[in-house]
Each structure stands twice: as C-alpha cells, then as structure tokens.
mmCIF file as Biopython writes it, N, C-alpha, C and O atoms, coordinates in Angstrom:
data_model
#
loop_
_atom_site.group_PDB
_atom_site.id
_atom_site.type_symbol
_atom_site.label_atom_id
_atom_site.label_alt_id
_atom_site.label_comp_id
_atom_site.label_asym_id
_atom_site.label_entity_id
_atom_site.label_seq_id
_atom_site.pdbx_PDB_ins_code
_atom_site.Cartn_x
_atom_site.Cartn_y
_atom_site.Cartn_z
_atom_site.occupancy
_atom_site.B_iso_or_equiv
_atom_site.auth_seq_id
_atom_site.auth_asym_id
_atom_site.pdbx_PDB_model_num
ATOM 1   N N  . MET A ? 1  ? -3.889  0.818   14.836  1.0 0.0 1  A 1 
ATOM 2   C CA . MET A ? 1  ? -2.691  1.545   14.457  1.0 0.0 1  A 1 
ATOM 3   C C  . MET A ? 1  ? -3.056  2.989   14.143  1.0 0.0 1  A 1 
ATOM 4   O O  . MET A ? 1  ? -4.140  3.284   13.641  1.0 0.0 1  A 1 
ATOM 5   N N  . ASN A ? 2  ? -2.157  3.842   14.440  1.0 0.0 2  A 1 
ATOM 6   C CA . ASN A ? 2  ? -2.364  5.266   14.248  1.0 0.0 2  A 1 
ATOM 7   C C  . ASN A ? 2  ? -2.132  5.649   12.793  1.0 0.0 2  A 1 
ATOM 8   O O  . ASN A ? 2  ? -1.118  5.275   12.205  1.0 0.0 2  A 1 
ATOM 9   N N  . ASP A ? 3  ? -3.074  6.400   12.207  1.0 0.0 3  A 1 
ATOM 10  C CA . ASP A ? 3  ? -2.927  6.810   10.813  1.0 0.0 3  A 1 
ATOM 11  C C  . ASP A ? 3  ? -1.716  7.704   10.582  1.0 0.0 3  A 1 
ATOM 12  O O  . ASP A ? 3  ? -1.240  7.814   9.452   1.0 0.0 3  A 1 
ATOM 13  N N  . ALA A ? 4  ? -1.211  8.342   11.629  1.0 0.0 4  A 1 
ATOM 14  C CA . ALA A ? 4  ? -0.041  9.218   11.467  1.0 0.0 4  A 1 
ATOM 15  C C  . ALA A ? 4  ? 1.178   8.417   11.022  1.0 0.0 4  A 1 
ATOM 16  O O  . ALA A ? 4  ? 2.094   8.976   10.420  1.0 0.0 4  A 1 
ATOM 17  N N  . GLU A ? 5  ? 1.202   7.118   11.308  1.0 0.0 5  A 1 
ATOM 18  C CA . GLU A ? 5  ? 2.312   6.266   10.905  1.0 0.0 5  A 1 
ATOM 19  C C  . GLU A ? 5  ? 2.195   5.842   9.444   1.0 0.0 5  A 1 
ATOM 20  O O  . GLU A ? 5  ? 3.144   5.288   8.889   1.0 0.0 5  A 1 
ATOM 21  N N  . TRP A ? 6  ? 1.075   6.086   8.828   1.0 0.0 6  A 1 
ATOM 22  C CA . TRP A ? 6  ? 0.763   5.603   7.478   1.0 0.0 6  A 1 
ATOM 23  C C  . TRP A ? 6  ? 0.776   6.750   6.486   1.0 0.0 6  A 1 
ATOM 24  O O  . TRP A ? 6  ? 0.577   7.904   6.864   1.0 0.0 6  A 1 
ATOM 25  N N  . THR A ? 7  ? 1.009   6.442   5.221   1.0 0.0 7  A 1 
ATOM 26  C CA . THR A ? 7  ? 0.960   7.434   4.145   1.0 0.0 7  A 1 
ATOM 27  C C  . THR A ? 7  ? -0.310  7.190   3.346   1.0 0.0 7  A 1 
ATOM 28  O O  . THR A ? 7  ? -0.580  6.066   2.922   1.0 0.0 7  A 1 
ATOM 29  N N  . ASP A ? 8  ? -1.083  8.238   3.144   1.0 0.0 8  A 1 
ATOM 30  C CA . ASP A ? 8  ? -2.304  8.154   2.355   1.0 0.0 8  A 1 
ATOM 31  C C  . ASP A ? 8  ? -1.938  7.915   0.890   1.0 0.0 8  A 1 
ATOM 32  O O  . ASP A ? 8  ? -1.056  8.588   0.356   1.0 0.0 8  A 1 
ATOM 33  N N  . VAL A ? 9  ? -2.610  6.961   0.235   1.0 0.0 9  A 1 
ATOM 34  C CA . VAL A ? 9  ? -2.284  6.658   -1.164  1.0 0.0 9  A 1 
ATOM 35  C C  . VAL A ? 9  ? -2.548  7.836   -2.087  1.0 0.0 9  A 1 
ATOM 36  O O  . VAL A ? 9  ? -2.002  7.887   -3.189  1.0 0.0 9  A 1 
ATOM 37  N N  . ASN A ? 10 ? -3.376  8.784   -1.661  1.0 0.0 10 A 1 
ATOM 38  C CA . ASN A ? 10 ? -3.645  9.961   -2.479  1.0 0.0 10 A 1 
ATOM 39  C C  . ASN A ? 10 ? -2.590  11.042  -2.299  1.0 0.0 10 A 1 
ATOM 40  O O  . ASN A ? 10 ? -2.524  11.980  -3.093  1.0 0.0 10 A 1 
ATOM 41  N N  . ASP A ? 11 ? -1.760  10.923  -1.258  1.0 0.0 11 A 1 
ATOM 42  C CA . ASP A ? 11 ? -0.718  11.915  -1.001  1.0 0.0 11 A 1 
ATOM 43  C C  . ASP A ? 11 ? 0.599   11.555  -1.663  1.0 0.0 11 A 1 
ATOM 44  O O  . ASP A ? 11 ? 1.259   12.404  -2.262  1.0 0.0 11 A 1 
ATOM 45  N N  . ARG A ? 12 ? 0.981   10.269  -1.550  1.0 0.0 12 A 1 
ATOM 46  C CA . ARG A ? 12 ? 2.285   9.860   -2.068  1.0 0.0 12 A 1 
ATOM 47  C C  . ARG A ? 12 ? 2.297   8.340   -2.189  1.0 0.0 12 A 1 
ATOM 48  O O  . ARG A ? 12 ? 1.643   7.638   -1.417  1.0 0.0 12 A 1 
ATOM 49  N N  . LEU A ? 13 ? 3.041   7.849   -3.158  1.0 0.0 13 A 1 
ATOM 50  C CA . LEU A ? 13 ? 3.236   6.422   -3.358  1.0 0.0 13 A 1 
ATOM 51  C C  . LEU A ? 13 ? 4.709   6.097   -3.182  1.0 0.0 13 A 1 
ATOM 52  O O  . LEU A ? 13 ? 5.541   7.003   -3.241  1.0 0.0 13 A 1 
ATOM 53  N N  . PRO A ? 14 ? 5.064   4.816   -2.963  1.0 0.0 14 A 1 
ATOM 54  C CA . PRO A ? 14 ? 6.478   4.462   -2.814  1.0 0.0 14 A 1 
ATOM 55  C C  . PRO A ? 14 ? 7.307   4.934   -4.010  1.0 0.0 14 A 1 
ATOM 56  O O  . PRO A ? 14 ? 6.804   5.036   -5.129  1.0 0.0 14 A 1 
ATOM 57  N N  . LEU A ? 15 ? 8.571   5.216   -3.757  1.0 0.0 15 A 1 
ATOM 58  C CA . LEU A ? 15 ? 9.461   5.729   -4.794  1.0 0.0 15 A 1 
ATOM 59  C C  . LEU A ? 15 ? 10.001  4.636   -5.705  1.0 0.0 15 A 1 
ATOM 60  O O  . LEU A ? 15 ? 10.488  4.929   -6.798  1.0 0.0 15 A 1 
ATOM 61  N N  . HIS A ? 16 ? 9.923   3.382   -5.273  1.0 0.0 16 A 1 
ATOM 62  C CA . HIS A ? 16 ? 10.495  2.277   -6.045  1.0 0.0 16 A 1 
ATOM 63  C C  . HIS A ? 16 ? 9.835   0.979   -5.609  1.0 0.0 16 A 1 
ATOM 64  O O  . HIS A ? 16 ? 9.048   0.967   -4.662  1.0 0.0 16 A 1 
ATOM 65  N N  . ALA A ? 17 ? 10.145  -0.085  -6.279  1.0 0.0 17 A 1 
ATOM 66  C CA . ALA A ? 17 ? 9.623   -1.402  -5.907  1.0 0.0 17 A 1 
ATOM 67  C C  . ALA A ? 17 ? 10.148  -1.779  -4.526  1.0 0.0 17 A 1 
ATOM 68  O O  . ALA A ? 17 ? 11.346  -1.674  -4.259  1.0 0.0 17 A 1 
ATOM 69  N N  . THR A ? 18 ? 9.256   -2.214  -3.662  1.0 0.0 18 A 1 
ATOM 70  C CA . THR A ? 18 ? 9.646   -2.512  -2.284  1.0 0.0 18 A 1 
ATOM 71  C C  . THR A ? 18 ? 8.563   -3.299  -1.568  1.0 0.0 18 A 1 
ATOM 72  O O  . THR A ? 18 ? 7.435   -3.392  -2.052  1.0 0.0 18 A 1 
ATOM 73  N N  . SER A ? 19 ? 8.899   -3.864  -0.417  1.0 0.0 19 A 1 
ATOM 74  C CA . SER A ? 19 ? 7.909   -4.516  0.437   1.0 0.0 19 A 1 
ATOM 75  C C  . SER A ? 19 ? 7.167   -3.445  1.229   1.0 0.0 19 A 1 
ATOM 76  O O  . SER A ? 19 ? 7.774   -2.495  1.723   1.0 0.0 19 A 1 
ATOM 77  N N  . VAL A ? 20 ? 5.867   -3.603  1.346   1.0 0.0 20 A 1 
ATOM 78  C CA . VAL A ? 20 ? 5.047   -2.623  2.052   1.0 0.0 20 A 1 
ATOM 79  C C  . VAL A ? 20 ? 3.983   -3.326  2.880   1.0 0.0 20 A 1 
ATOM 80  O O  . VAL A ? 20 ? 3.710   -4.514  2.705   1.0 0.0 20 A 1 
ATOM 81  N N  . LEU A ? 21 ? 3.397   -2.564  3.780   1.0 0.0 21 A 1 
ATOM 82  C CA . LEU A ? 21 ? 2.163   -2.949  4.446   1.0 0.0 21 A 1 
ATOM 83  C C  . LEU A ? 21 ? 1.094   -2.022  3.884   1.0 0.0 21 A 1 
ATOM 84  O O  . LEU A ? 21 ? 1.349   -0.835  3.682   1.0 0.0 21 A 1 
ATOM 85  N N  . VAL A ? 22 ? -0.081  -2.543  3.634   1.0 0.0 22 A 1 
ATOM 86  C CA . VAL A ? 22 ? -1.177  -1.697  3.172   1.0 0.0 22 A 1 
ATOM 87  C C  . VAL A ? 22 ? -2.338  -1.814  4.137   1.0 0.0 22 A 1 
ATOM 88  O O  . VAL A ? 22 ? -2.588  -2.878  4.703   1.0 0.0 22 A 1 
ATOM 89  N N  . LYS A ? 23 ? -3.042  -0.712  4.317   1.0 0.0 23 A 1 
ATOM 90  C CA . LYS A ? 23 ? -4.242  -0.715  5.139   1.0 0.0 23 A 1 
ATOM 91  C C  . LYS A ? 23 ? -5.427  -0.512  4.205   1.0 0.0 23 A 1 
ATOM 92  O O  . LYS A ? 23 ? -5.378  0.329   3.307   1.0 0.0 23 A 1 
ATOM 93  N N  . VAL A ? 24 ? -6.491  -1.282  4.417   1.0 0.0 24 A 1 
ATOM 94  C CA . VAL A ? 24 ? -7.676  -1.189  3.571   1.0 0.0 24 A 1 
ATOM 95  C C  . VAL A ? 24 ? -8.814  -0.541  4.349   1.0 0.0 24 A 1 
ATOM 96  O O  . VAL A ? 24 ? -8.736  -0.356  5.564   1.0 0.0 24 A 1 
ATOM 97  N N  . ARG A ? 25 ? -9.876  -0.200  3.614   1.0 0.0 25 A 1 
ATOM 98  C CA . ARG A ? 25 ? -10.991 0.547   4.194   1.0 0.0 25 A 1 
ATOM 99  C C  . ARG A ? 25 ? -11.541 -0.051  5.488   1.0 0.0 25 A 1 
ATOM 100 O O  . ARG A ? 25 ? -11.915 0.696   6.392   1.0 0.0 25 A 1 
ATOM 101 N N  . ASN A ? 26 ? -11.597 -1.376  5.597   1.0 0.0 26 A 1 
ATOM 102 C CA . ASN A ? 26 ? -12.168 -1.989  6.801   1.0 0.0 26 A 1 
ATOM 103 C C  . ASN A ? 26 ? -11.176 -2.035  7.963   1.0 0.0 26 A 1 
ATOM 104 O O  . ASN A ? 26 ? -11.513 -2.538  9.034   1.0 0.0 26 A 1 
ATOM 105 N N  . GLY A ? 27 ? -9.963  -1.523  7.771   1.0 0.0 27 A 1 
ATOM 106 C CA . GLY A ? 27 ? -8.966  -1.460  8.830   1.0 0.0 27 A 1 
ATOM 107 C C  . GLY A ? 27 ? -7.968  -2.600  8.825   1.0 0.0 27 A 1 
ATOM 108 O O  . GLY A ? 27 ? -6.995  -2.559  9.578   1.0 0.0 27 A 1 
ATOM 109 N N  . ASP A ? 28 ? -8.178  -3.630  7.992   1.0 0.0 28 A 1 
ATOM 110 C CA . ASP A ? 28 ? -7.231  -4.735  7.915   1.0 0.0 28 A 1 
ATOM 111 C C  . ASP A ? 28 ? -5.887  -4.250  7.385   1.0 0.0 28 A 1 
ATOM 112 O O  . ASP A ? 28 ? -5.820  -3.316  6.586   1.0 0.0 28 A 1 
ATOM 113 N N  . VAL A ? 29 ? -4.820  -4.900  7.842   1.0 0.0 29 A 1 
ATOM 114 C CA . VAL A ? 29 ? -3.463  -4.601  7.378   1.0 0.0 29 A 1 
ATOM 115 C C  . VAL A ? 29 ? -2.941  -5.840  6.676   1.0 0.0 29 A 1 
ATOM 116 O O  . VAL A ? 29 ? -3.007  -6.942  7.221   1.0 0.0 29 A 1 
ATOM 117 N N  . LEU A ? 30 ? -2.419  -5.664  5.463   1.0 0.0 30 A 1 
ATOM 118 C CA . LEU A ? 30 ? -1.924  -6.773  4.659   1.0 0.0 30 A 1 
ATOM 119 C C  . LEU A ? 30 ? -0.469  -6.547  4.265   1.0 0.0 30 A 1 
ATOM 120 O O  . LEU A ? 30 ? -0.065  -5.420  3.976   1.0 0.0 30 A 1 
ATOM 121 N N  . HIS A ? 31 ? 0.314   -7.620  4.255   1.0 0.0 31 A 1 
ATOM 122 C CA . HIS A ? 31 ? 1.672   -7.563  3.713   1.0 0.0 31 A 1 
ATOM 123 C C  . HIS A ? 31 ? 1.549   -7.597  2.196   1.0 0.0 31 A 1 
ATOM 124 O O  . HIS A ? 31 ? 0.702   -8.301  1.647   1.0 0.0 31 A 1 
ATOM 125 N N  . GLY A ? 32 ? 2.386   -6.844  1.537   1.0 0.0 32 A 1 
ATOM 126 C CA . GLY A ? 32 ? 2.367   -6.857  0.084   1.0 0.0 32 A 1 
ATOM 127 C C  . GLY A ? 32 ? 3.654   -6.292  -0.464  1.0 0.0 32 A 1 
ATOM 128 O O  . GLY A ? 32 ? 4.667   -6.190  0.228   1.0 0.0 32 A 1 
ATOM 129 N N  . LYS A ? 33 ? 3.584   -5.932  -1.713  1.0 0.0 33 A 1 
ATOM 130 C CA . LYS A ? 33 ? 4.736   -5.274  -2.328  1.0 0.0 33 A 1 
ATOM 131 C C  . LYS A ? 33 ? 4.215   -4.205  -3.275  1.0 0.0 33 A 1 
ATOM 132 O O  . LYS A ? 33 ? 3.049   -4.202  -3.670  1.0 0.0 33 A 1 
ATOM 133 N N  . TYR A ? 34 ? 5.104   -3.312  -3.620  1.0 0.0 34 A 1 
ATOM 134 C CA . TYR A ? 34 ? 4.777   -2.263  -4.577  1.0 0.0 34 A 1 
ATOM 135 C C  . TYR A ? 34 ? 5.730   -2.409  -5.748  1.0 0.0 34 A 1 
ATOM 136 O O  . TYR A ? 34 ? 6.944   -2.500  -5.564  1.0 0.0 34 A 1 
ATOM 137 N N  . VAL A ? 35 ? 5.179   -2.430  -6.946  1.0 0.0 35 A 1 
ATOM 138 C CA . VAL A ? 35 ? 5.991   -2.461  -8.164  1.0 0.0 35 A 1 
ATOM 139 C C  . VAL A ? 35 ? 5.629   -1.246  -9.005  1.0 0.0 35 A 1 
ATOM 140 O O  . VAL A ? 35 ? 4.476   -0.817  -9.025  1.0 0.0 35 A 1 
ATOM 141 N N  . ASP A ? 36 ? 6.599   -0.705  -9.685  1.0 0.0 36 A 1 
ATOM 142 C CA . ASP A ? 36 ? 6.343   0.479   -10.511 1.0 0.0 36 A 1 
ATOM 143 C C  . ASP A ? 36 ? 5.325   0.153   -11.595 1.0 0.0 36 A 1 
ATOM 144 O O  . ASP A ? 36 ? 5.452   -0.852  -12.294 1.0 0.0 36 A 1 
ATOM 145 N N  . ASN A ? 37 ? 4.319   1.005   -11.730 1.0 0.0 37 A 1 
ATOM 146 C CA . ASN A ? 37 ? 3.294   0.863   -12.752 1.0 0.0 37 A 1 
ATOM 147 C C  . ASN A ? 37 ? 3.021   2.251   -13.333 1.0 0.0 37 A 1 
ATOM 148 O O  . ASN A ? 37 ? 2.148   2.964   -12.839 1.0 0.0 37 A 1 
ATOM 149 N N  . PRO A ? 38 ? 3.758   2.641   -14.375 1.0 0.0 38 A 1 
ATOM 150 C CA . PRO A ? 38 ? 3.626   3.986   -14.933 1.0 0.0 38 A 1 
ATOM 151 C C  . PRO A ? 38 ? 2.225   4.308   -15.451 1.0 0.0 38 A 1 
ATOM 152 O O  . PRO A ? 38 ? 1.819   5.470   -15.436 1.0 0.0 38 A 1 
ATOM 153 N N  . ASP A ? 39 ? 1.482   3.303   -15.905 1.0 0.0 39 A 1 
ATOM 154 C CA . ASP A ? 39 ? 0.148   3.560   -16.451 1.0 0.0 39 A 1 
ATOM 155 C C  . ASP A ? 39 ? -0.859  3.942   -15.369 1.0 0.0 39 A 1 
ATOM 156 O O  . ASP A ? 39 ? -1.717  4.794   -15.599 1.0 0.0 39 A 1 
ATOM 157 N N  . ASP A ? 40 ? -0.767  3.327   -14.202 1.0 0.0 40 A 1 
ATOM 158 C CA . ASP A ? 40 ? -1.655  3.632   -13.080 1.0 0.0 40 A 1 
ATOM 159 C C  . ASP A ? 40 ? -0.915  3.301   -11.789 1.0 0.0 40 A 1 
ATOM 160 O O  . ASP A ? 40 ? -0.991  2.174   -11.301 1.0 0.0 40 A 1 
ATOM 161 N N  . PRO A ? 41 ? -0.202  4.278   -11.234 1.0 0.0 41 A 1 
ATOM 162 C CA . PRO A ? 41 ? 0.647   4.013   -10.074 1.0 0.0 41 A 1 
ATOM 163 C C  . PRO A ? 41 ? -0.069  3.351   -8.898  1.0 0.0 41 A 1 
ATOM 164 O O  . PRO A ? 41 ? 0.539   2.538   -8.203  1.0 0.0 41 A 1 
ATOM 165 N N  . LYS A ? 42 ? -1.333  3.671   -8.655  1.0 0.0 42 A 1 
ATOM 166 C CA . LYS A ? 42 ? -2.048  3.061   -7.531  1.0 0.0 42 A 1 
ATOM 167 C C  . LYS A ? 42 ? -2.230  1.564   -7.729  1.0 0.0 42 A 1 
ATOM 168 O O  . LYS A ? 42 ? -2.421  0.838   -6.754  1.0 0.0 42 A 1 
ATOM 169 N N  . GLN A ? 43 ? -2.175  1.088   -8.961  1.0 0.0 43 A 1 
ATOM 170 C CA . GLN A ? 43 ? -2.317  -0.343  -9.210  1.0 0.0 43 A 1 
ATOM 171 C C  . GLN A ? 43 ? -0.989  -1.073  -9.066  1.0 0.0 43 A 1 
ATOM 172 O O  . GLN A ? 43 ? -0.897  -2.253  -9.402  1.0 0.0 43 A 1 
ATOM 173 N N  . GLY A ? 44 ? 0.028   -0.398  -8.578  1.0 0.0 44 A 1 
ATOM 174 C CA . GLY A ? 44 ? 1.314   -1.027  -8.339  1.0 0.0 44 A 1 
ATOM 175 C C  . GLY A ? 44 ? 1.347   -1.864  -7.069  1.0 0.0 44 A 1 
ATOM 176 O O  . GLY A ? 44 ? 2.282   -2.636  -6.858  1.0 0.0 44 A 1 
ATOM 177 N N  . PHE A ? 45 ? 0.326   -1.715  -6.218  1.0 0.0 45 A 1 
ATOM 178 C CA . PHE A ? 45 ? 0.282   -2.512  -4.994  1.0 0.0 45 A 1 
ATOM 179 C C  . PHE A ? 45 ? -0.142  -3.935  -5.322  1.0 0.0 45 A 1 
ATOM 180 O O  . PHE A ? 45 ? -1.145  -4.150  -6.004  1.0 0.0 45 A 1 
ATOM 181 N N  . VAL A ? 46 ? 0.624   -4.907  -4.835  1.0 0.0 46 A 1 
ATOM 182 C CA . VAL A ? 46 ? 0.321   -6.320  -5.031  1.0 0.0 46 A 1 
ATOM 183 C C  . VAL A ? 46 ? 0.158   -6.936  -3.647  1.0 0.0 46 A 1 
ATOM 184 O O  . VAL A ? 46 ? 1.100   -6.973  -2.856  1.0 0.0 46 A 1 
ATOM 185 N N  . VAL A ? 47 ? -1.052  -7.418  -3.365  1.0 0.0 47 A 1 
ATOM 186 C CA . VAL A ? 47 ? -1.327  -8.026  -2.063  1.0 0.0 47 A 1 
ATOM 187 C C  . VAL A ? 47 ? -1.961  -9.397  -2.262  1.0 0.0 47 A 1 
ATOM 188 O O  . VAL A ? 47 ? -2.591  -9.640  -3.292  1.0 0.0 47 A 1 
ATOM 189 N N  . PRO A ? 48 ? -1.803  -10.299 -1.293  1.0 0.0 48 A 1 
ATOM 190 C CA . PRO A ? 48 ? -2.350  -11.650 -1.425  1.0 0.0 48 A 1 
ATOM 191 C C  . PRO A ? 48 ? -3.819  -11.711 -1.028  1.0 0.0 48 A 1 
ATOM 192 O O  . PRO A ? 48 ? -4.196  -12.485 -0.148  1.0 0.0 48 A 1 
ATOM 193 N N  . ALA A ? 49 ? -4.639  -10.906 -1.668  1.0 0.0 49 A 1 
ATOM 194 C CA . ALA A ? 49 ? -6.072  -10.899 -1.365  1.0 0.0 49 A 1 
ATOM 195 C C  . ALA A ? 49 ? -6.828  -10.356 -2.574  1.0 0.0 49 A 1 
ATOM 196 O O  . ALA A ? 49 ? -6.292  -9.573  -3.358  1.0 0.0 49 A 1 
ATOM 197 N N  . GLN A ? 50 ? -8.052  -10.776 -2.706  1.0 0.0 50 A 1 
ATOM 198 C CA . GLN A ? 50 ? -8.913  -10.237 -3.758  1.0 0.0 50 A 1 
ATOM 199 C C  . GLN A ? 50 ? -9.563  -8.968  -3.217  1.0 0.0 50 A 1 
ATOM 200 O O  . GLN A ? 50 ? -10.466 -9.042  -2.384  1.0 0.0 50 A 1 
ATOM 201 N N  . LEU A ? 51 ? -9.116  -7.821  -3.678  1.0 0.0 51 A 1 
ATOM 202 C CA . LEU A ? 51 ? -9.748  -6.575  -3.273  1.0 0.0 51 A 1 
ATOM 203 C C  . LEU A ? 51 ? -9.554  -5.548  -4.367  1.0 0.0 51 A 1 
ATOM 204 O O  . LEU A ? 51 ? -8.639  -5.647  -5.185  1.0 0.0 51 A 1 
ATOM 205 N N  . ALA A ? 52 ? -10.421 -4.572  -4.366  1.0 0.0 52 A 1 
ATOM 206 C CA . ALA A ? 52 ? -10.332 -3.508  -5.361  1.0 0.0 52 A 1 
ATOM 207 C C  . ALA A ? 52 ? -9.204  -2.558  -4.970  1.0 0.0 52 A 1 
ATOM 208 O O  . ALA A ? 52 ? -8.970  -2.321  -3.785  1.0 0.0 52 A 1 
ATOM 209 N N  . TYR A ? 53 ? -8.507  -2.017  -5.964  1.0 0.0 53 A 1 
ATOM 210 C CA . TYR A ? 53 ? -7.413  -1.094  -5.651  1.0 0.0 53 A 1 
ATOM 211 C C  . TYR A ? 53 ? -7.911  0.109   -4.866  1.0 0.0 53 A 1 
ATOM 212 O O  . TYR A ? 53 ? -7.162  0.685   -4.077  1.0 0.0 53 A 1 
ATOM 213 N N  . ASP A ? 54 ? -9.173  0.498   -5.073  1.0 0.0 54 A 1 
ATOM 214 C CA . ASP A ? 54 ? -9.729  1.632   -4.329  1.0 0.0 54 A 1 
ATOM 215 C C  . ASP A ? 54 ? -9.905  1.312   -2.847  1.0 0.0 54 A 1 
ATOM 216 O O  . ASP A ? 54 ? -10.079 2.228   -2.044  1.0 0.0 54 A 1 
ATOM 217 N N  . ASP A ? 55 ? -9.863  0.028   -2.463  1.0 0.0 55 A 1 
ATOM 218 C CA . ASP A ? 55 ? -9.975  -0.349  -1.057  1.0 0.0 55 A 1 
ATOM 219 C C  . ASP A ? 55 ? -8.708  -0.038  -0.274  1.0 0.0 55 A 1 
ATOM 220 O O  . ASP A ? 55 ? -8.756  0.084   0.950   1.0 0.0 55 A 1 
ATOM 221 N N  . ILE A ? 56 ? -7.577  0.091   -0.957  1.0 0.0 56 A 1 
ATOM 222 C CA . ILE A ? 56 ? -6.320  0.423   -0.282  1.0 0.0 56 A 1 
ATOM 223 C C  . ILE A ? 56 ? -6.325  1.918   0.006   1.0 0.0 56 A 1 
ATOM 224 O O  . ILE A ? 56 ? -6.413  2.740   -0.906  1.0 0.0 56 A 1 
ATOM 225 N N  . THR A ? 57 ? -6.228  2.257   1.295   1.0 0.0 57 A 1 
ATOM 226 C CA . THR A ? 57 ? -6.296  3.665   1.680   1.0 0.0 57 A 1 
ATOM 227 C C  . THR A ? 57 ? -4.947  4.231   2.102   1.0 0.0 57 A 1 
ATOM 228 O O  . THR A ? 57 ? -4.671  5.409   1.874   1.0 0.0 57 A 1 
ATOM 229 N N  . HIS A ? 58 ? -4.093  3.393   2.724   1.0 0.0 58 A 1 
ATOM 230 C CA . HIS A ? 58 ? -2.815  3.854   3.253   1.0 0.0 58 A 1 
ATOM 231 C C  . HIS A ? 58 ? -1.755  2.777   3.027   1.0 0.0 58 A 1 
ATOM 232 O O  . HIS A ? 58 ? -2.069  1.616   2.767   1.0 0.0 58 A 1 
ATOM 233 N N  . TRP A ? 59 ? -0.513  3.187   3.131   1.0 0.0 59 A 1 
ATOM 234 C CA . TRP A ? 59 ? 0.598   2.255   3.007   1.0 0.0 59 A 1 
ATOM 235 C C  . TRP A ? 59 ? 1.748   2.743   3.854   1.0 0.0 59 A 1 
ATOM 236 O O  . TRP A ? 59 ? 1.792   3.906   4.254   1.0 0.0 59 A 1 
ATOM 237 N N  . ARG A ? 60 ? 2.690   1.840   4.129   1.0 0.0 60 A 1 
ATOM 238 C CA . ARG A ? 60 ? 3.959   2.229   4.751   1.0 0.0 60 A 1 
ATOM 239 C C  . ARG A ? 60 ? 4.987   1.163   4.395   1.0 0.0 60 A 1 
ATOM 240 O O  . ARG A ? 60 ? 4.647   0.022   4.083   1.0 0.0 60 A 1 
ATOM 241 N N  . TYR A ? 61 ? 6.244   1.564   4.450   1.0 0.0 61 A 1 
ATOM 242 C CA . TYR A ? 61 ? 7.315   0.610   4.189   1.0 0.0 61 A 1 
ATOM 243 C C  . TYR A ? 61 ? 7.305   -0.451  5.270   1.0 0.0 61 A 1 
ATOM 244 O O  . TYR A ? 61 ? 7.091   -0.150  6.444   1.0 0.0 61 A 1 
ATOM 245 N N  . GLU A ? 62 ? 7.535   -1.687  4.877   1.0 0.0 62 A 1 
ATOM 246 C CA . GLU A ? 62 ? 7.583   -2.777  5.845   1.0 0.0 62 A 1 
ATOM 247 C C  . GLU A ? 62 ? 8.957   -2.778  6.501   1.0 0.0 62 A 1 
ATOM 248 O O  . GLU A ? 62 ? 9.978   -2.835  5.816   1.0 0.0 62 A 1 
ATOM 249 N N  . ALA A ? 63 ? 8.980   -2.715  7.815   1.0 0.0 63 A 1 
ATOM 250 C CA . ALA A ? 63 ? 10.250  -2.703  8.541   1.0 0.0 63 A 1 
ATOM 251 C C  . ALA A ? 63 ? 10.929  -4.052  8.385   1.0 0.0 63 A 1 
ATOM 252 O O  . ALA A ? 63 ? 10.296  -5.100  8.512   1.0 0.0 63 A 1 
ATOM 253 N N  . LEU A ? 64 ? 12.207  -4.014  8.113   1.0 0.0 64 A 1 
ATOM 254 C CA . LEU A ? 64 ? 12.972  -5.253  7.987   1.0 0.0 64 A 1 
ATOM 255 C C  . LEU A ? 64 ? 13.389  -5.716  9.378   1.0 0.0 64 A 1 
ATOM 256 O O  . LEU A ? 64 ? 13.861  -4.928  10.198  1.0 0.0 64 A 1 
ATOM 257 N N  . ALA A ? 65 ? 13.206  -6.997  9.622   1.0 0.0 65 A 1 
ATOM 258 C CA . ALA A ? 65 ? 13.550  -7.539  10.940  1.0 0.0 65 A 1 
ATOM 259 C C  . ALA A ? 65 ? 15.039  -7.854  11.018  1.0 0.0 65 A 1 
ATOM 260 O O  . ALA A ? 65 ? 15.518  -8.320  12.052  1.0 0.0 65 A 1 
#
C-alpha cells in the first residue's frame, strides 16, 4: 500500500473515536479502533495484537462497506 494514502501518527491523529486501519513498522495492516485518550493520544489506538504503541507508524479511517 502506498504511504500517501496513510496518515503518519506523528502528523495527525483521528479527531474522534472511530474504526481505523493501522500500519506497523513491519508493514502489517491491522483493523482496530481509536478512542480518545487525553493523557497520551497515541495510546488511543486499540488493535487485536500485542505490540508496542511505538510500532504503529500510520493510520487511516476504515472505509465502510
């Protein structure tokens, strides 16, 4: 997948709680969700995998089918 389609987690985070896709350092793409976390916004990503939050590099809104 092209990085131009993705938002870098250091540039911007989702504006509200929503379903997202996240890309991790090794290139894997995971379905997840984002919930507001005022204490540490990057830790708002919730994915069904054991990984460090620093492993998430990019995100995008999940398209609804």
